[in-house]
Each structure stands twice: as C-alpha cells, then as structure tokens.
N, C-alpha and C positions, 0 to 999 in steps of 0.2 A: 670920442666916435674914434680916433686913430687906429682903436686897437680894430675898426672890422674893417680898411683899404691898406693892405700893401698896395702897396708902387713898388716896382721892379723894373729890370735891364739883366733878360734871359744868359745873356750872355753871364755876363758877371754873376750874378746872382750863384750860376751856375758850376762856374770855374774853381766855386770854395766847396760845393757838392756834391761835385764828381758828376755832376750837368741835371742834380739835382735842386725841383722849386717848391717839390707840394709831395706829404706823403707823413707816414709817423716819425718817422727821422731827423723831422724839425722839433725841434724845441714847442714840450707840452706850452700851450697857453698862448705857443704864437697864431696867427690868424696861418700860416700856411704848412696845420703841424696837420694831418687825416692820417684817417685809422682805413677810410673807403674807399682811395686814388689814389697816385702818389704820380709825378707829372716830370719828367724829364726834359732837357731843351741836351742831345748830345750832337756836342763839336768834335768832331772828329779830322785828325790829321791824314792825307792820306797813305794808306795802306793798314793804316792803324785795323789788329782785330780785337776780339774778348778774350780776356786772358786766362777765360775755362768758361766748356760748358754750363752749359743750365740744363739742369735734367729737378725732374718731378718735382715741374712747377703744377703750383696747384692753381696760379692768378691769369687772370684773360689780359692781355694785352697789346694794344694799339701802335704801329706804329708807322708814323709822315713820314716822304723820303722832303725837305725843306729846301735840298739843294747838298749837289754833288750825286754821289753813288754809294746806290748799298745792298747786298746782299744778307737774306736773313736764310739762317742755314739751319734744314729741320733734318730729322733721320731722315726721313724720303722722300726729300728734295730741295738747293736754294732757292728763295723767291727773287729775282731781280729788281731792286726797284731803281730806275735813270733821270723817269722823266716826274719833280714836284709835282707833289701835290699822289705820287703812290704812294699807297699804304699798302699797310699785309693786317691783316686779326687774329690772334692766333689763344689759342684755349688752354685750360690745363692739361698735366700733359705731355706739349708735347716741347719735345727738349730740344734747345734751336744757340744757337751765336748767328755771329755775327764778323761783317768785313767790308768795312770799306774799302769805297774805290781808289782811283789813282788818284783823287785833287779832295780838298778841304771836304767835305762832308756835315752839312746840318744834318739833325733829324728831333724831331718832336716825339715824344719818347707816354700814352698814356699805360700802367695798368692796376688792378684793380684787383682784391684791396688789394690794399699797403698792410705787409706785412713782417715783424722784426726779422733780418736773418738773413734774410733776398738780396742784401751786398756784395759785393767782395770785396775786397778789403784793397788798403788808400794802398799803389801801389808807387811809385819810384817820379810820374810825371802825370 
C-alpha cells in the first residue's frame, strides 16, 4: 500500500534533482515517475538566470510565482511576474529563458508531456 502514496517536502526533494519533483526522469516504478507531466519546485537565488535558451520546445508549460520576482523571457516579449500567484502559460514552439529578481525567488513549474532530453546538464551549483 505504501507505493500508492508519497509524502515529501518540495524544497528538500527538489534540491536533490534540480528542483524536479515528478516526471519521466524519476526512477521507473516510483510513484513520482510520469511520462504525462513534470512538476518542479524552483528555488532561485537573487539574479539567477537560465544557463541557455530553451529552443524547439514541443511541450506546454505553466509557471506560477510563489515568492519573489521572476521574468519569463520569450522571443517577442518578457512576462513579468511580481505578485504571488502571478502565472504564465506557454505552448509548443515558444523559445524561452528566465531571470530571477533581486531576492530569493520560488516558482512552481508544470510541463506536459514529460519527454526525455529536455533538462540542462547538471552544473556545479
């Protein structure tokens, strides 16, 4: 029965896997393994930026600001998130990057479907 419930803490669990809590990259057979959706608890230090633009995107994403400030950079505009609960949804074909504000920022990201090959390589931080 224990395999049908998982209880965790987003900050601690996410810190072990680049923020990701659920998706295809979790171990097969684990409840958090999913090919349908990915969920990330992103904690970003002040001024943090995405290491490279995401291009050729084939998924849809929802990003919700929990705390701080966050800018989603799209090719034709920048979406500014400043109040908790502000969110943006973008679909396939939207190249994007992001930048955290001048304080620690927390965002929740949901992407679907969950596809292999769409994570940046691990870095030293």
